[in-house]
C-alpha positions as CSV (number, residue, x, y, z in Angstrom):
1,I,46.9,208.7,31.2
2,I,45.0,209.8,28.2
3,G,41.6,208.3,29.1
4,V,39.3,205.9,31.0
5,I,37.1,203.2,30.0
6,S,33.8,203.0,31.9
7,I,31.7,200.1,32.6
8,D,29.0,201.6,30.5
9,E,31.3,201.7,27.6
10,L,32.2,197.9,28.0
11,R,28.6,197.0,28.4
12,N,27.7,198.7,25.2
13,I,30.1,196.8,23.2
14,L,29.5,193.4,24.8
15,N,26.7,192.4,22.7
16,D,28.7,192.5,19.6
17,L,32.2,191.6,21.2
18,D,32.6,188.6,18.9
19,N,32.5,191.0,15.8
20,L,34.4,193.8,17.2
21,E,37.2,192.1,19.3
22,P,39.6,192.0,16.5
23,L,39.0,195.7,15.5
24,L,38.8,197.2,19.1
25,V,41.6,198.7,21.0
26,A,41.3,200.5,24.3
27,Y,41.7,204.0,22.5
28,D,38.5,203.3,20.7
29,V,36.2,203.0,23.6
30,M,37.9,205.3,26.2
31,T,36.8,208.6,27.3
32,P,39.5,211.2,27.2
33,L,40.8,212.1,30.6
34,N,42.9,215.3,31.7
35,E,41.6,215.2,35.4
36,F,43.5,213.5,38.3
37,F,43.7,214.0,41.9
38,Y,47.0,214.2,44.2
39,S,47.2,212.0,47.1
40,T,47.3,215.2,49.3
41,D,44.1,216.8,47.8
42,T,41.5,217.4,50.5
43,L,38.0,215.9,50.4
44,D,36.4,219.1,49.6
45,I,38.7,219.6,46.6
46,V,37.7,216.2,45.3
47,M,34.0,216.7,46.0
48,K,33.9,219.8,44.2
49,A,35.8,218.4,41.2
50,F,33.4,215.4,41.0
51,E,30.5,218.0,40.8
52,E,32.0,219.0,37.5
53,L,33.1,215.8,36.0
54,N,30.9,213.5,34.2
55,I,32.8,210.4,35.3
56,D,32.7,208.1,38.2
57,E,36.2,207.6,39.0
58,V,39.6,209.4,38.5
59,P,43.1,208.5,39.1
60,V,45.0,209.7,42.1
61,V,48.7,210.3,41.6
62,D,51.8,211.1,43.9
63,E,54.1,214.1,43.8
64,N,56.0,212.4,40.8
65,N,52.6,212.3,39.0
66,K,52.7,208.3,39.2
67,I,49.5,206.7,39.5
68,I,48.8,205.1,43.0
69,G,45.2,204.5,42.9
70,T,41.8,205.8,42.0
71,V,39.1,207.5,43.7
72,S,35.3,207.1,42.8
73,K,32.3,209.4,43.8
74,N,31.0,206.5,46.0
75,N,34.5,206.6,47.8
76,V,34.0,210.5,48.4
77,I,30.2,210.1,49.3
78,N,31.3,207.5,51.8
79,A,34.3,209.3,53.4
80,Y,32.1,212.5,53.7
81,N,29.3,210.7,55.5
82,Q,31.7,209.1,57.7
83,E,33.2,212.5,58.7
84,V,29.8,214.1,59.2
85,F,29.0,211.1,61.5
86,K,32.0,211.5,63.4
87,R,31.6,215.1,63.9
88,D,27.9,214.5,65.0
89,T,28.7,212.0,67.4
90,L,31.5,214.2,68.8
91,N,29.1,217.1,69.5
92,Q,26.5,215.0,71.4
């Protein structure tokens, strides 16, 4: 993986797509990406990394560095909220 393409980047070029389509390749609109998560990374690791990254979604790789999916900030926030809810429910 050398980069990601965000929805915002795609929106920016949609207005001029007819003129740009023959000229553009994915590399032209991607954001370079050196970050990824392992499938074994904890929620805490992922949350801290997203605080530092200025992107909304990051690839997840297995132990062989093969992409197996992605994780988004929204995924992380939802998982965190579910864990807090479980903890609070068990403590009542």
